[in-house]
DSSP file (Angstrom, degrees, kcal/mol; ACC not computed):
  #  RESIDUE AA STRUCTURE BP1 BP2  ACC     N-H-->O    O-->H-N    N-H-->O    O-->H-N    TCO  KAPPA ALPHA  PHI   PSI    X-CA   Y-CA   Z-CA
    1    1 A X     >        0   0    0      0, 0.0     4,-2.4     0, 0.0     5,-0.1   0.000 360.0 360.0 360.0 -33.6   91.6  124.1  170.2
    2    2 A X  H  >  +     0   0    0      2,-0.2     4,-2.5     1,-0.2     5,-0.2   0.893 360.0  52.4 -68.1 -38.6   95.1  124.9  168.9
    3    3 A X  H  > S+     0   0    0      2,-0.2     4,-2.5     1,-0.2     5,-0.2   0.931 110.7  46.3 -62.6 -47.8   95.9  121.2  168.5
    4    4 A X  H  > S+     0   0    0      1,-0.2     4,-2.9     2,-0.2     5,-0.3   0.928 112.0  51.9 -61.0 -46.5   92.8  120.6  166.5
    5    5 A X  H  X S+     0   0    0     -4,-2.4     4,-2.4     1,-0.2    -2,-0.2   0.911 111.2  47.3 -55.8 -46.8   93.5  123.6  164.3
    6    6 A X  H  X S+     0   0    0     -4,-2.5     4,-1.9     2,-0.2    -1,-0.2   0.919 115.3  44.2 -66.3 -42.0   97.0  122.4  163.6
    7    7 A X  H  X S+     0   0    0     -4,-2.5     4,-2.7     2,-0.2     5,-0.2   0.930 114.6  48.7 -70.5 -42.7   96.0  118.9  162.7
    8    8 A X  H  X S+     0   0    0     -4,-2.9     4,-3.0     1,-0.2     5,-0.3   0.922 111.6  50.5 -62.5 -44.9   93.0  120.0  160.6
    9    9 A X  H  X S+     0   0    0     -4,-2.4     4,-2.3    -5,-0.3    -1,-0.2   0.899 111.7  47.7 -55.3 -44.2   95.3  122.5  158.7
   10   10 A X  H  X S+     0   0    0     -4,-1.9     4,-2.1     2,-0.2    -2,-0.2   0.908 113.4  46.9 -67.3 -43.1   97.8  119.8  158.0
   11   11 A X  H  X S+     0   0    0     -4,-2.7     4,-2.4     2,-0.2     5,-0.2   0.951 115.6  44.8 -67.1 -47.7   95.2  117.3  156.8
   12   12 A X  H  X>S+     0   0    0     -4,-3.0     4,-2.8     1,-0.2     5,-0.7   0.884 112.3  52.4 -63.7 -36.5   93.4  119.9  154.6
   13   13 A X  H  X5S+     0   0    0     -4,-2.3     6,-2.2    -5,-0.3     4,-1.1   0.900 113.6  43.3 -66.2 -40.4   96.8  121.2  153.2
   14   14 A X  H  <5S+     0   0    0     -4,-2.1     4,-0.4     4,-0.3    -2,-0.2   0.883 119.5  43.8 -71.6 -37.4   97.9  117.6  152.3
   15   15 A X  H  <5S+     0   0    0     -4,-2.4    -2,-0.2    -5,-0.2    -3,-0.2   0.932 128.9  21.2 -79.3 -46.0   94.5  116.7  150.8
   16   16 A X  H  <5S+     0   0    0     -4,-2.8    -3,-0.2    -5,-0.2    -2,-0.1   0.844 136.5  28.4 -95.2 -35.9   93.6  119.8  148.8
   17   17 A X  S  <<S-     0   0    0     -4,-1.1    -3,-0.2    -5,-0.7    -2,-0.1   0.472  91.6-129.4-106.2  -4.3   97.0  121.5  148.2
   18   18 A X        +     0   0    0     -4,-0.4     2,-0.4    -5,-0.4    -4,-0.3   0.900  69.5 127.1  46.9  46.4   99.3  118.5  148.3
   19   19 A X        -     0   0    0     -6,-2.2     2,-0.5    -9,-0.1    -1,-0.2  -0.997  52.3-146.2-133.7 129.3  101.4  120.4  150.8
   20   20 A X        -     0   0    0     -2,-0.4     2,-1.2    -6,-0.1     3,-0.1  -0.838   9.4-142.0-100.8 129.1  102.5  119.1  154.2
   21   21 A X     >  -     0   0    0     -2,-0.5     4,-1.6     1,-0.2     3,-0.4  -0.721  16.3-174.5 -88.5  93.9  102.8  121.6  157.1
   22   22 A X  H  > S+     0   0    0     -2,-1.2     4,-1.7     1,-0.2    83,-0.2   0.836  80.9  62.2 -58.8 -33.2  105.8  120.4  158.9
   23   23 A X  H  > S+     0   0    0      1,-0.2     4,-2.7     2,-0.2     5,-0.3   0.915 103.4  49.3 -59.3 -47.2  105.3  122.9  161.7
   24   24 A X  H  > S+     0   0    0     -3,-0.4     4,-2.0     1,-0.2    -1,-0.2   0.877 109.4  50.6 -62.5 -38.8  101.9  121.3  162.5
   25   25 A X  H  X S+     0   0    0     -4,-1.6     4,-0.5     1,-0.2    -1,-0.2   0.837 116.0  42.8 -67.7 -31.9  103.4  117.8  162.6
   26   26 A X  H  X S+     0   0    0     -4,-1.7     4,-0.6     2,-0.1    -2,-0.2   0.876 118.2  41.7 -80.4 -40.9  106.1  119.0  165.0
   27   27 A X  H  X S+     0   0    0     -4,-2.7     4,-2.6    -5,-0.2     3,-0.3   0.827  98.7  71.3 -85.7 -30.5  104.1  121.2  167.3
   28   28 A X  H  X S+     0   0    0     -4,-2.0     4,-2.4    -5,-0.3     5,-0.2   0.908  98.9  46.8 -54.3 -48.1  101.0  119.1  167.8
   29   29 A X  H  X S+     0   0    0     -4,-0.5     4,-2.1     1,-0.2    -1,-0.2   0.842 112.3  51.0 -64.4 -30.7  102.5  116.4  170.0
   30   30 A X  H  X S+     0   0    0     -4,-0.6     4,-2.0    -3,-0.3    -1,-0.2   0.906 111.8  46.8 -70.3 -39.6  104.3  119.0  172.1
   31   31 A X  H  X S+     0   0    0     -4,-2.6     4,-2.4     1,-0.2    -2,-0.2   0.896 111.8  51.8 -66.3 -36.2  101.0  120.8  172.7
   32   32 A X  H  X S+     0   0    0     -4,-2.4     4,-2.4    -5,-0.3    -2,-0.2   0.925 108.6  50.0 -64.9 -43.0   99.2  117.6  173.4
   33   33 A X  H  X S+     0   0    0     -4,-2.1     4,-1.8     1,-0.2    -1,-0.2   0.899 113.0  46.6 -61.7 -39.7  101.8  116.6  176.0
   34   34 A X  H  X S+     0   0    0     -4,-2.0     4,-2.3     1,-0.2     5,-0.3   0.881 111.1  53.3 -69.3 -36.1  101.6  120.0  177.8
   35   35 A X  H  X S+     0   0    0     -4,-2.4     4,-2.4     1,-0.2    -2,-0.2   0.905 107.8  50.7 -63.3 -43.5   97.8  119.8  177.7
   36   36 A X  H  X S+     0   0    0     -4,-2.4     4,-1.6     2,-0.2    -1,-0.2   0.918 114.8  39.5 -62.8 -47.2   97.8  116.4  179.3
   37   37 A X  H  X S+     0   0    0     -4,-1.8     4,-1.6     2,-0.2    -1,-0.2   0.877 118.9  46.8 -79.4 -32.6  100.0  117.3  182.3
   38   38 A X  H  X S+     0   0    0     -4,-2.3     4,-2.0     1,-0.2    -2,-0.2   0.869 112.0  52.9 -72.7 -33.3   98.4  120.8  182.8
   39   39 A X  H  X S+     0   0    0     -4,-2.4     4,-2.7    -5,-0.3    -2,-0.2   0.856 104.5  55.7 -69.0 -33.3   95.0  119.3  182.5
   40   40 A X  H  X S+     0   0    0     -4,-1.6     4,-2.0     2,-0.2    -1,-0.2   0.920 109.4  45.8 -63.1 -42.9   95.9  116.7  185.2
   41   41 A X  H  X S+     0   0    0     -4,-1.6     4,-1.8     2,-0.2    -2,-0.2   0.889 113.6  49.1 -66.6 -38.6   96.8  119.5  187.6
   42   42 A X  H  X S+     0   0    0     -4,-2.0     4,-1.8     2,-0.2    -2,-0.2   0.909 110.9  50.7 -62.9 -44.3   93.6  121.4  186.7
   43   43 A X  H  X>S+     0   0    0     -4,-2.7     5,-2.2     1,-0.2     4,-0.6   0.893 109.6  49.4 -66.7 -37.2   91.6  118.3  187.2
   44   44 A X  H ><5S+     0   0    0     -4,-2.0     3,-0.5     1,-0.2    -1,-0.2   0.864 108.6  54.5 -70.3 -34.9   93.1  117.6  190.7
   45   45 A X  H 3<5S+     0   0    0     -4,-1.8    -1,-0.2     1,-0.2    -2,-0.2   0.864 113.2  42.0 -66.2 -34.7   92.4  121.3  191.7
   46   46 A X  H 3<5S-     0   0    0     -4,-1.8    -1,-0.2    -5,-0.1    -2,-0.2   0.496 109.8-121.8 -90.0  -3.1   88.7  120.8  190.8
   47   47 A X  T <<5S+     0   0    0     -4,-0.6    -3,-0.2    -3,-0.5    -4,-0.1   0.804  70.4 131.9  71.6  28.0   88.4  117.4  192.3
   48   48 A X      < +     0   0    0     -5,-2.2    -4,-0.2    -6,-0.2     2,-0.1   0.119  23.6 127.0-107.5  20.1   87.3  115.8  189.1
   49   49 A X  S    S-     0   0    0     -6,-0.3     2,-0.2     1,-0.1    -9,-0.0  -0.444  72.2 -89.2 -70.9 155.8   89.6  112.8  189.0
   50   50 A X        +     0   0    0     -2,-0.1     2,-0.3     2,-0.0    -1,-0.1  -0.429  50.2 177.1 -70.6 135.0   87.9  109.5  188.5
   51   51 A X        -     0   0    0     -2,-0.2     2,-1.3    -3,-0.1     3,-0.1  -0.871  41.9-107.8-127.7 162.7   86.7  107.6  191.6
   52   52 A X    >>  -     0   0    0     -2,-0.3     4,-2.5     1,-0.2     3,-1.2  -0.722  39.8-179.6 -90.2  84.8   84.8  104.4  192.1
   53   53 A X  H 3> S+     0   0    0     -2,-1.3     4,-1.9     1,-0.3     5,-0.2   0.725  70.8  71.8 -61.6 -24.4   81.6  106.2  193.3
   54   54 A X  H 34 S+     0   0    0      1,-0.2    -1,-0.3     2,-0.2     4,-0.2   0.913 115.9  22.5 -60.5 -40.2   79.8  102.9  193.7
   55   55 A X  H X4 S+     0   0    0     -3,-1.2     3,-1.2     2,-0.1     4,-0.5   0.830 117.9  64.8 -91.6 -36.0   82.0  102.2  196.8
   56   56 A X  H >< S+     0   0    0     -4,-2.5     3,-1.4     1,-0.3    -3,-0.2   0.846  94.3  57.6 -58.2 -41.8   82.9  105.8  197.6
   57   57 A X  T 3< S+     0   0    0     -4,-1.9    -1,-0.3     1,-0.3    -2,-0.1   0.722 101.3  58.5 -69.2 -18.7   79.4  107.0  198.5
   58   58 A X  T <  S+     0   0    0     -3,-1.2    -1,-0.3    -5,-0.2    -2,-0.2   0.627  90.2  91.2 -83.6 -13.8   79.0  104.3  201.2
   59   59 A X  S <  S-     0   0    0     -3,-1.4     2,-0.1    -4,-0.5    -3,-0.0  -0.452  78.1-117.5 -81.4 151.8   82.1  105.6  203.1
   60   60 A X     >  -     0   0    0     -2,-0.1     4,-2.5     1,-0.1     5,-0.2  -0.376  32.4-105.1 -76.4 167.0   82.0  108.1  205.9
   61   61 A X  H  > S+     0   0    0      1,-0.2     4,-2.1     2,-0.2     5,-0.1   0.891 122.2  52.8 -61.3 -39.1   83.9  111.4  205.5
   62   62 A X  H  > S+     0   0    0      2,-0.2     4,-2.2     1,-0.2    -1,-0.2   0.924 110.0  46.7 -60.5 -48.4   86.6  110.2  207.9
   63   63 A X  H  > S+     0   0    0      2,-0.2     4,-2.6     1,-0.2    -2,-0.2   0.883 111.0  52.6 -64.0 -40.0   87.1  107.0  205.9
   64   64 A X  H  X S+     0   0    0     -4,-2.5     4,-2.2     1,-0.2    -1,-0.2   0.885 109.8  49.2 -60.3 -40.4   87.2  108.9  202.7
   65   65 A X  H  X S+     0   0    0     -4,-2.1     4,-2.2     2,-0.2    -2,-0.2   0.891 110.6  49.9 -67.5 -39.1   89.9  111.2  204.1
   66   66 A X  H  X S+     0   0    0     -4,-2.2     4,-2.1     2,-0.2    -2,-0.2   0.923 112.0  47.9 -66.4 -43.2   92.0  108.2  205.3
   67   67 A X  H  X S+     0   0    0     -4,-2.6     4,-2.1     1,-0.2    -2,-0.2   0.912 112.7  49.1 -61.5 -41.0   91.8  106.6  201.9
   68   68 A X  H  X S+     0   0    0     -4,-2.2     4,-2.7     1,-0.2    -1,-0.2   0.877 109.1  52.2 -65.8 -39.4   92.7  109.8  200.2
   69   69 A X  H  X S+     0   0    0     -4,-2.2     4,-1.5     2,-0.2    -1,-0.2   0.874 108.8  50.2 -63.9 -37.8   95.7  110.3  202.6
   70   70 A X  H  X S+     0   0    0     -4,-2.1     4,-1.1     2,-0.2    -2,-0.2   0.917 111.2  50.0 -64.2 -44.9   96.9  106.8  201.7
   71   71 A X  H >X S+     0   0    0     -4,-2.1     4,-2.0     1,-0.2     3,-0.7   0.919 110.1  49.5 -60.9 -43.8   96.6  107.6  198.0
   72   72 A X  H 3X S+     0   0    0     -4,-2.7     4,-2.7     1,-0.3    -1,-0.2   0.796 101.5  63.3 -68.0 -27.3   98.5  110.9  198.5
   73   73 A X  H 3X S+     0   0    0     -4,-1.5     4,-0.6     1,-0.2    -1,-0.3   0.839 111.7  37.5 -64.0 -30.0  101.2  108.9  200.4
   74   74 A X  H <X S+     0   0    0     -4,-1.1     4,-1.2    -3,-0.7    -2,-0.2   0.788 115.1  56.7 -86.1 -31.5  101.8  107.1  197.1
   75   75 A X  H  X S+     0   0    0     -4,-2.0     4,-2.4    -5,-0.2     5,-0.3   0.931 100.5  53.9 -67.9 -48.4  101.2  110.2  195.0
   76   76 A X  H  X S+     0   0    0     -4,-2.7     4,-2.5     1,-0.2     5,-0.2   0.877 105.5  49.6 -64.5 -42.7  103.9  112.5  196.5
   77   77 A X  H  X S+     0   0    0     -4,-0.6     4,-2.2    -5,-0.2    -1,-0.2   0.941 116.4  42.6 -61.4 -42.4  107.0  110.3  196.1
   78   78 A X  H  X S+     0   0    0     -4,-1.2     4,-2.4     2,-0.2    -2,-0.2   0.919 118.9  42.3 -71.5 -39.4  106.3  109.5  192.5
   79   79 A X  H  X S+     0   0    0     -4,-2.4     4,-2.5     2,-0.2    -1,-0.2   0.857 112.9  55.6 -70.5 -35.8  105.3  113.0  191.5
   80   80 A X  H  X S+     0   0    0     -4,-2.5     4,-2.5    -5,-0.3    -2,-0.2   0.913 109.5  45.3 -62.0 -45.4  108.2  114.4  193.6
   81   81 A X  H  X S+     0   0    0     -4,-2.2     4,-2.4    -5,-0.2     5,-0.3   0.950 114.8  48.5 -64.0 -49.6  110.7  112.3  191.7
   82   82 A X  H  X S+     0   0    0     -4,-2.4     4,-2.0     1,-0.2    -2,-0.2   0.889 112.1  48.5 -56.7 -38.6  109.2  113.2  188.4
   83   83 A X  H  X S+     0   0    0     -4,-2.5     4,-2.8     2,-0.2     5,-0.2   0.929 110.1  52.4 -68.2 -45.1  109.2  116.9  189.2
   84   84 A X  H  X S+     0   0    0     -4,-2.5     4,-2.0     1,-0.2    -2,-0.2   0.933 114.8  40.4 -56.8 -50.9  112.9  116.7  190.4
   85   85 A X  H  X S+     0   0    0     -4,-2.4     4,-2.1     1,-0.2    -1,-0.2   0.805 113.3  55.1 -71.8 -28.1  114.1  115.1  187.2
   86   86 A X  H  X S+     0   0    0     -4,-2.0     4,-2.7    -5,-0.3    -2,-0.2   0.901 108.0  49.0 -69.3 -39.9  111.8  117.3  185.0
   87   87 A X  H  X S+     0   0    0     -4,-2.8     4,-2.7     2,-0.2    -2,-0.2   0.939 113.2  47.0 -60.6 -45.7  113.3  120.5  186.6
   88   88 A X  H  X S+     0   0    0     -4,-2.0     4,-2.2    -5,-0.2    -2,-0.2   0.902 114.1  47.2 -66.7 -37.8  116.8  119.2  186.0
   89   89 A X  H  X S+     0   0    0     -4,-2.1     4,-2.9     2,-0.2    -1,-0.2   0.896 112.4  50.6 -67.7 -41.5  116.0  118.3  182.4
   90   90 A X  H  X S+     0   0    0     -4,-2.7     4,-2.5     2,-0.2     5,-0.2   0.929 110.4  48.7 -62.2 -44.3  114.3  121.6  181.8
   91   91 A X  H  X S+     0   0    0     -4,-2.7     4,-2.6     2,-0.2    -2,-0.2   0.929 112.8  47.1 -57.9 -47.8  117.2  123.5  183.1
   92   92 A X  H  X S+     0   0    0     -4,-2.2     4,-1.8     1,-0.2    -1,-0.2   0.916 111.7  52.5 -59.7 -44.1  119.6  121.5  180.9
   93   93 A X  H  X>S+     0   0    0     -4,-2.9     5,-2.5     1,-0.2     4,-0.6   0.897 112.5  44.0 -59.5 -41.1  117.3  122.0  177.9
   94   94 A X  H ><5S+     0   0    0     -4,-2.5     3,-0.6     3,-0.2    -1,-0.2   0.916 110.8  54.4 -69.5 -42.5  117.3  125.8  178.4
   95   95 A X  H 3<5S+     0   0    0     -4,-2.6    -1,-0.2     1,-0.3    -2,-0.2   0.787 118.9  33.1 -68.9 -26.2  121.0  126.1  179.1
   96   96 A X  H 3<5S-     0   0    0     -4,-1.8    -1,-0.3    -5,-0.2    -2,-0.2   0.433 105.4-124.3-106.0   0.1  121.9  124.3  175.8
   97   97 A X  T <<5 -     0   0    0     -3,-0.6    -3,-0.2    -4,-0.6    -4,-0.1   0.956  38.4-146.8  55.4  53.1  119.0  125.6  173.8
   98   98 A X      < -     0   0    0     -5,-2.5    11,-2.2    -6,-0.2    12,-0.6  -0.181  16.6-163.3 -60.4 137.0  118.0  122.1  173.0
   99   99 A X  B     -A  108   0A   0      9,-0.3     2,-0.4    10,-0.1     9,-0.2  -0.889  28.1-103.8-119.4 152.5  116.3  121.3  169.7
  100  100 A X        -     0   0    0      7,-2.7     3,-0.3    -2,-0.3     6,-0.0  -0.594  24.8-170.4 -77.1 127.4  114.4  118.2  168.8
  101  101 A X  S    S+     0   0    0     -2,-0.4    -1,-0.1     1,-0.2     0, 0.0   0.460  81.1  65.2 -92.9  -3.0  116.4  115.8  166.6
  102  102 A X  S    S+     0   0    0    -76,-0.0     2,-0.2     3,-0.0    -1,-0.2   0.465  91.9  74.2 -98.0  -1.8  113.3  113.6  165.9
  103  103 A X  S    S-     0   0    0     -3,-0.3   -81,-0.0     4,-0.1   -77,-0.0  -0.668  81.5-121.2-114.1 170.3  111.3  116.2  164.0
  104  104 A X  S    S+     0   0    0     -2,-0.2    -1,-0.1   -82,-0.2   -81,-0.1   0.861 110.3  36.5 -75.0 -38.4  111.5  117.7  160.6
  105  105 A X  S    S-     0   0    0    -83,-0.2    -1,-0.2   -82,-0.0   -82,-0.1   0.512  96.5-133.4 -96.0  -5.1  112.0  121.4  161.6
  106  106 A X        -     0   0    0      1,-0.1    -5,-0.1    -7,-0.1     3,-0.1   0.953  34.3-168.7  50.6  57.2  114.2  120.7  164.7
  107  107 A X        -     0   0    0     -8,-0.1    -7,-2.7     1,-0.1     2,-0.2  -0.311  29.4 -95.4 -71.1 156.8  112.2  123.1  166.8
  108  108 A X  B     -A   99   0A   0     -9,-0.2    -9,-0.3     1,-0.1     4,-0.2  -0.524  35.8-167.3 -67.5 141.4  113.4  124.2  170.2
  109  109 A X     >  +     0   0    0    -11,-2.2     4,-2.0    -2,-0.2     5,-0.2   0.386  59.9  96.7-117.2   5.9  111.9  122.0  172.9
  110  110 A X  H  > S+     0   0    0    -12,-0.6     4,-2.5   -17,-0.2     5,-0.2   0.856  82.1  57.2 -65.8 -31.6  112.6  123.8  176.1
  111  111 A X  H  > S+     0   0    0      1,-0.2     4,-1.9     2,-0.2    -1,-0.2   0.908 108.6  47.5 -64.5 -35.8  109.1  125.5  176.2
  112  112 A X  H  > S+     0   0    0      2,-0.2     4,-1.8     1,-0.2    -1,-0.2   0.931 113.4  47.0 -65.5 -44.1  107.5  122.0  176.1
  113  113 A X  H  X S+     0   0    0     -4,-2.0     4,-2.0     1,-0.2    -2,-0.2   0.863 111.3  51.6 -68.4 -34.8  109.8  120.7  178.8
  114  114 A X  H  X S+     0   0    0     -4,-2.5     4,-2.8     2,-0.2    -1,-0.2   0.883 107.4  53.8 -67.0 -37.7  109.1  123.8  181.0
  115  115 A X  H  X S+     0   0    0     -4,-1.9     4,-2.2     2,-0.2    -2,-0.2   0.870 108.5  49.0 -65.9 -35.6  105.4  123.2  180.5
  116  116 A X  H  X S+     0   0    0     -4,-1.8     4,-2.2     2,-0.2    -1,-0.2   0.917 112.0  47.9 -65.4 -44.0  105.8  119.7  181.8
  117  117 A X  H  X S+     0   0    0     -4,-2.0     4,-2.5     2,-0.2    -2,-0.2   0.903 111.2  51.7 -64.9 -41.8  107.8  120.9  184.8
  118  118 A X  H  X S+     0   0    0     -4,-2.8     4,-2.6     1,-0.2    -2,-0.2   0.928 109.7  49.3 -61.9 -44.2  105.1  123.6  185.5
  119  119 A X  H  X S+     0   0    0     -4,-2.2     4,-2.2     1,-0.2    -2,-0.2   0.903 111.4  48.6 -61.8 -42.9  102.3  121.0  185.4
  120  120 A X  H  X S+     0   0    0     -4,-2.2     4,-2.1     2,-0.2    -1,-0.2   0.907 110.6  50.5 -68.2 -38.9  104.1  118.7  187.8
  121  121 A X  H  X S+     0   0    0     -4,-2.5     4,-2.6     1,-0.2    -2,-0.2   0.926 110.5  50.3 -59.6 -43.3  104.8  121.6  190.2
  122  122 A X  H  X S+     0   0    0     -4,-2.6     4,-3.0     1,-0.2     5,-0.3   0.895 107.9  53.3 -61.4 -40.6  101.1  122.5  190.0
  123  123 A X  H  X S+     0   0    0     -4,-2.2     4,-2.0     2,-0.2    -1,-0.2   0.915 109.4  48.6 -58.7 -41.2  100.3  118.8  190.8
  124  124 A X  H  X S+     0   0    0     -4,-2.1     4,-2.6     2,-0.2    -2,-0.2   0.944 112.9  47.5 -63.0 -48.8  102.5  119.0  193.8
  125  125 A X  H  X S+     0   0    0     -4,-2.6     4,-2.1     1,-0.2    -2,-0.2   0.942 115.4  44.0 -60.1 -48.7  100.9  122.3  195.0
  126  126 A X  H  X S+     0   0    0     -4,-3.0     4,-2.2     1,-0.2    -1,-0.2   0.832 110.8  56.4 -68.0 -30.6   97.3  121.0  194.5
  127  127 A X  H  X S+     0   0    0     -4,-2.0     4,-2.4    -5,-0.3    -1,-0.2   0.916 107.2  48.2 -67.6 -40.0   98.3  117.7  196.1
  128  128 A X  H  X S+     0   0    0     -4,-2.6     4,-2.3     1,-0.2    -2,-0.2   0.924 111.0  52.0 -64.1 -40.5   99.5  119.6  199.3
  129  129 A X  H  X S+     0   0    0     -4,-2.1     4,-1.9     1,-0.2    -2,-0.2   0.897 109.3  48.5 -58.6 -41.8   96.2  121.5  199.2
  130  130 A X  H  X S+     0   0    0     -4,-2.2     4,-2.5     2,-0.2    -1,-0.2   0.891 109.2  52.3 -69.4 -40.1   94.2  118.2  199.0
  131  131 A X  H  X S+     0   0    0     -4,-2.4     4,-2.7     1,-0.2    -1,-0.2   0.917 108.0  53.6 -62.1 -41.4   96.2  116.6  201.9
  132  132 A X  H  X S+     0   0    0     -4,-2.3     4,-1.9     1,-0.2    -1,-0.2   0.912 109.1  47.2 -56.1 -45.2   95.4  119.8  203.9
  133  133 A X  H  X S+     0   0    0     -4,-1.9     4,-1.3     2,-0.2    -1,-0.2   0.888 110.8  52.9 -66.8 -37.6   91.6  119.3  203.2
  134  134 A X  H  X S+     0   0    0     -4,-2.5     4,-0.9     1,-0.2     3,-0.4   0.930 108.1  50.3 -60.1 -45.9   91.9  115.6  204.1
  135  135 A X  H >< S+     0   0    0     -4,-2.7     3,-0.5     1,-0.2    -1,-0.2   0.863 108.1  52.6 -64.2 -34.6   93.5  116.5  207.4
  136  136 A X  H 3< S+     0   0    0     -4,-1.9    -1,-0.2     1,-0.2    -2,-0.2   0.790 106.3  54.4 -70.4 -24.6   90.7  119.0  208.2
  137  137 A X  H 3<        0   0    0     -4,-1.3    -1,-0.2    -3,-0.4    -2,-0.2   0.678 360.0 360.0 -81.0 -15.8   88.1  116.3  207.5
  138  138 A X    <<        0   0    0     -4,-0.9    -1,-0.2    -3,-0.5    -2,-0.1   0.478 360.0 360.0 -67.2 360.0   89.7  113.9  210.0
């Protein structure tokens, strides 16, 4: 909702007041990125990621668990590497109080990077929980 409010405010300000809200232009992409990664971890926790239900419904619970375990075998290395580098980048960003050089207002960007790191850590935690569920179904 905050992203929509920022974008609508910017559009209305430019259209009616001939005034551009630089803050909205800078903050909206950061909020969008945080929303995507945090939404991915929430989606995994609720089991609402997309599956091919046409084939999935024909499999037994054991086969579904095996397929999920194979998928998580691919999931953990990639998310683990992303999380590691995200933690390192967040730490560096906080330590130097990094500002964005690509935006008009040069906002601090460590909150954005920390939100990405948090989302990746949550993905790992929920992934471990899902593997546990798969093992119990075997």
